[in-house]
C-alpha positions in Angstrom: 169.6 19.6 143.9 168.4 21.6 141.0 170.1 23.4 138.1 169.2 27.0 137.6 170.2 29.2 134.6 170.4 33.0 134.3 170.4 34.3 130.8 170.0 37.7 129.0 169.4 36.2 125.6 166.0 34.9 125.0 167.2 32.1 122.6 169.5 30.7 125.4 166.9 31.0 128.0 164.2 29.2 125.9 166.7 26.5 124.8 167.8 25.6 128.3 164.2 25.8 129.6 163.2 23.3 126.9 165.9 20.9 128.2 164.2 21.0 131.6 166.4 23.5 133.4 164.8 26.2 135.6 165.7 29.4 133.7 165.5 33.1 134.4 165.6 35.9 131.9 167.4 39.0 133.3 168.4 42.1 131.5 170.0 44.5 134.1 172.2 44.7 137.1 169.4 45.6 139.6 167.3 42.7 138.5 170.3 40.3 138.7 171.4 41.5 142.1 167.9 40.9 143.5 167.7 37.5 141.9 171.1 36.5 143.4 170.0 37.6 146.9 167.0 35.3 146.6 169.2 32.5 145.1 171.5 32.7 148.2 168.5 31.7 150.4 167.7 28.7 148.3 169.9 25.8 149.5 168.5 23.4 146.9 170.4 24.9 144.0 173.4 22.7 143.0 174.5 24.2 139.7 174.1 27.8 138.4 174.5 28.3 134.7 175.3 31.8 133.3 176.7 33.3 130.1 179.6 35.7 129.9 177.3 38.7 129.5 175.6 37.9 132.8 178.9 37.3 134.5 180.2 40.8 133.5 177.2 42.5 134.9 178.3 41.6 138.5 181.7 39.8 138.4 182.4 40.4 142.1 179.2 38.6 143.1 179.9 35.6 140.8 183.5 35.4 142.2 182.0 35.0 145.6 179.7 32.2 144.4 182.8 30.5 142.8 184.5 30.6 146.2 181.6 28.8 147.9 181.0 25.1 147.8 177.5 25.3 146.4 176.2 26.2 143.9 178.7 25.1 141.3 179.1 28.0 138.8 179.1 27.1 135.1 180.0 30.0 132.8 179.1 29.6 129.1 181.2 31.5 126.6 
């Protein structure tokens, strides 16, 4: 299982990437929705890390992810 992060702040994205996490820099809803569709196809993702700004772009989609068994959703404040 891998850990994937979605961030909209370059500092966070770079910091987590330096720690070895697979990270993605996303700035708008359309880009995020497309990424989440691809993520749903990847059964190897165990933990999804996001910040509050990313969560508030598509809260209904992240609520669906929270209801599923995998990936585990970790929201940073």
